N, C-alpha and C positions, 0 to 999 in steps of 0.2 A: 265441629269446632268453628268458632268465629275467626274470620281472617280480615285483615285490613285491605284497603284498596291500594293498588299499585299506581304510581304516578310516574309517567315518563318525563325525565328531565331533558333539558336541551342537550344537543350533541356534545359529547365530551364529559358529561356529568353522570354520576351514578343514579340508578333508579332509586326513587324515594318511596318507602312504604308507609302509608298512614295507618297507625294502629287503631284498633277498635277503641272507643271511649271506655275508660275504666275508672270508676265504676260504670257498668253497662246498664242503661235504663231499660227496664222491661216495659215501662209505661203503665197506663191506666187499664184496669181489668174490671169489668162489671158482668153480672150474670142475672139470670132469672131465679127467684126464690126457689130453693129446693133442687137447683141444678148445679152440681159440682163441676167446676172447670179447672184444668191444670193451669198453673201460673205461666207455662209456656208449652208449646207443642214440640219444641226442639229437645228431643231425648238426649242429644249430645251436649247440652249446655251444662257445664260443671262450673261451680263457683267456690270461692274461698269463703264468702259470706253472702247472705241474702237479707235485704231489709224490706219490710213490708209495712206500709202505712195505710190505715183505713181512711178513706176520703172524709174530709171535714164536713162535706155536705150529706153524709149518711145520716139517717134518722134512727137506725138500729145497729146492732152488732153485726160483725161479719165473722165467719168461721174459717180457720185454716187448718189443714191436716191432710190425711191420706185421701186418696180418691174414693175410698170405701167408707169415709167417715159418716157417722150418724149424728146429726145435730140435735136430735131429741134425747138420745141416751148418752151422747158425747163420746161414744166409742170411736177412736180414730181421730178425734179432734185434738189438735196440738196447741191451739191458741184461739181465744176469742178476743177480738179487738173492738172496742167502742170507737165511735167517730173521732178521728184525729190521733188515735193511739198508734204507736209503732212497735215493731218487733224485729229484732235482729237475730238471725240464726248464724252462728259462727261455726265453721267447720273445725276450728281448732288446729293446733300445730300438726301439719302433715295430713290433714283430712280435707275432704271436699264434699260439696253438697250437689246432688243432682236436682236442679231446679224443677224439672218436670215431675218429681216425686211429690210436690206440694200442690194442693188444690184449694180452691176458694168456694165457699157457699155463703149465701146471704139470706137474711130474713125478708128483706124488702127488695123486690125486683128493681133493677137498675142501679143498685148501690154496689160499692166495691172497694178496690184498693189501688194504690200506686206502689210499684216495687222496682227495686234496682239491685244489682248484684256485682260483685267483683269477680270477673271472669279470670280463668287461669291463662 
């Protein structure tokens, strides 16, 4: 789970905790064509929602889905994003999303996504 940084205050004052930024930026993720990569390696990262945007500089589509997805048959593919398109996965009331359960694959090596999530 993500934790903030503790900051010691001058004598006589309470310790201040800096929370993690929320939404939490996962950053830019690129891969080699045909190589599926998880959106994060942190298996403990749970989120209320996840937003994924295909980079504007992409020249082809990117695929999002399970780590076992097949981009030819589309089995396990949950979304195909064209350059600049976004997709928001909302956990819904009382539900959460395990970010590491989602993977990226690309058609063109070096292309990818930018993603962010609202951590719990």
